Every structure is written in structure tokens, then in C-alpha cells.
C-alpha positions in Angstrom: -34.4 15.3 -45.4 -37.1 16.5 -42.8 -37.4 13.6 -40.7 -33.5 13.9 -40.6 -33.8 17.3 -39.4 -36.0 16.3 -36.6 -33.9 13.1 -35.6 -30.8 15.2 -35.3 -32.9 17.8 -33.1 -34.3 15.4 -31.0 -30.8 14.0 -30.7 -29.4 16.6 -30.2 -32.5 17.8 -27.1 -31.6 14.8 -25.7 -27.8 14.8 -25.1 -28.4 18.4 -23.8 -30.9 16.9 -20.8 -28.3 13.9 -20.6 -25.9 17.0 -19.8 -28.1 19.0 -18.2 -29.1 15.7 -15.6 -25.1 15.3 -14.7 -24.2 18.5 -14.5 -27.1 18.6 -11.7 -26.0 15.6 -10.3 -22.7 16.8 -9.9 -23.6 20.2 -7.9 -25.3 18.6 -5.4 -22.2 16.6 -4.6 -21.3 12.7 -4.4 -23.7 10.5 -3.1 -21.7 7.8 -0.7 -22.8 5.8 2.6 -21.7 7.9 5.4 -21.7 4.3 7.8 -18.7 3.0 5.2 -17.1 6.5 4.8 -16.7 6.6 8.7 -15.5 3.6 9.0 -12.7 4.7 6.0 -12.2 7.7 8.2 -11.6 5.9 11.2 -8.7 3.4 9.4 -7.0 5.4 6.8 -7.6 9.0 8.0 -7.5 9.2 11.9 -3.6 8.8 11.8 -3.5 12.2 11.2 -7.0 13.7 11.7 -9.7 13.8 13.8 -13.1 15.3 13.8 -12.2 17.3 16.9 -8.2 17.7 17.5 -5.7 18.7 14.9 -2.8 16.4 14.6 -0.3 15.9 11.7 -3.5 17.1 10.0 -6.2 19.9 11.1 -9.6 18.7 12.6 -12.8 17.7 10.6 -15.4 18.5 12.4 -17.4 21.3 10.5 -15.2 20.9 7.6 -18.7 22.5 5.3 -18.4 25.3 3.9 -15.3 26.3 5.5 -12.5 28.2 3.7 -9.1 26.2 3.7 -6.3 26.8 6.1 -9.1 28.2 8.5 -8.7 25.7 11.5 -7.8 27.9 14.9 -4.5 26.7 16.3 -3.1 24.3 13.1 -0.1 25.3 11.3 -1.0 25.5 7.6 1.6 25.2 5.1 1.8 28.8 2.6 -0.1 27.3 -0.2 -3.1 26.2 2.0 -3.0 29.7 3.4 -2.9 31.1 0.6 -5.8 29.1 -1.5 -9.3 30.5 -1.8 -10.7 27.0 -1.3 -13.8 27.0 0.8 -14.6 23.2 1.3 -17.6 21.7 -0.1 -18.3 18.6 -1.6 -16.6 19.2 -4.8 -13.4 20.8 -3.6 -13.2 17.6 -1.1 -13.2 14.9 -4.0 -10.7 17.2 -5.9 -8.3 17.3 -2.7 -8.8 13.6 -2.1 -8.4 12.7 -5.2 -4.8 15.0 -5.7 -4.6 17.4 -3.2 -1.1 18.2 -4.8 -3.3 18.9 -8.3 -6.1 21.5 -6.0 -3.7 23.4 -4.2 0.3 23.1 -5.1 3.0 23.0 -2.1 0.6 21.3 0.2 1.9 19.5 2.6 -1.0 16.6 2.7 1.2 13.1 1.2 -2.2 11.4 0.8 -4.5 10.4 -2.0 -8.2 8.6 -1.9 -7.9 7.4 -5.8 -11.1 5.2 -5.5 -14.6 7.4 -6.3 -16.5 5.4 -4.0 -14.0 6.0 -1.4 -14.1 9.4 -1.1 -18.0 9.7 -1.9 -18.3 8.1 1.2 -15.7 10.0 3.1 -17.6 13.4 2.2 -20.8 11.8 2.8 -19.5 10.5 6.7 -18.1 14.4 6.9 -21.2 15.7 5.5 -23.2 13.5 7.8 -24.4 14.9 11.4 -22.1 13.1 12.8 -19.4 15.0 12.0 -21.0 18.5 11.6 
């Protein structure tokens, strides 16, 4: 009986430690390859976006820490303007996964379903090349 309680407590402690580690890793954001992210950005995102110039979509340089809907001169949807999202690794990951789920009524019609591709794009946007 005592041994069973000890095993249960140890298993519970190990589970809590694993959850804490996973939470900490998620808080730090996805780890991706910025070089691969640049290639992906240039091949898939560049038709609508640029680091320095708004096109069909807004410019991305300095996106981290910027409030959604804040690039001067870009015509955002009312939904994005009303949102209170500040771009970070987690919010960008959610956005790239499904923009409409994150901000219903937005106007981006493109998703990045692969988690590694999203992590790489985010790593590129976090890199000094895109700040």
C-alpha cells in the first residue's frame, strides 16, 4: 500500500514536470530554421508580402511585438483593426495555422498547415534579417 502510494506520487510528479517543461518550451516559441524560413517566405509569402513594403498583405519587418493592424498605410480588415493581438511566436503560429480561426472576418486566405514550415517562417521573421 505504501509502495503503491509512492509509485503514484512519483508518477504524478514526473507528469507535472513533463507538463511544466512542455509549457516552458511553448512559451519560448517554436524553434525553427531561419534559413529554411527565408526560402519558404520568399517562395510562398512574397507574392503578397514583403519585409519592407505593403502589397496585398502588410509589410513584415518588425512584426514581433507589433499590434495586429498597425502597419501605417495598410488597409486592414475591420476585424484585424479591432483585434487586440500582439504578434509573437505563439500568435503567429496560430495565425499561420488558421487566420480565420484566430481573427474571424480577416482577409488572408492562405494557411501553412505544416508545423515545421510555420516554425521556420517564424524563425526567419524573428531573425536579424527580418527585424
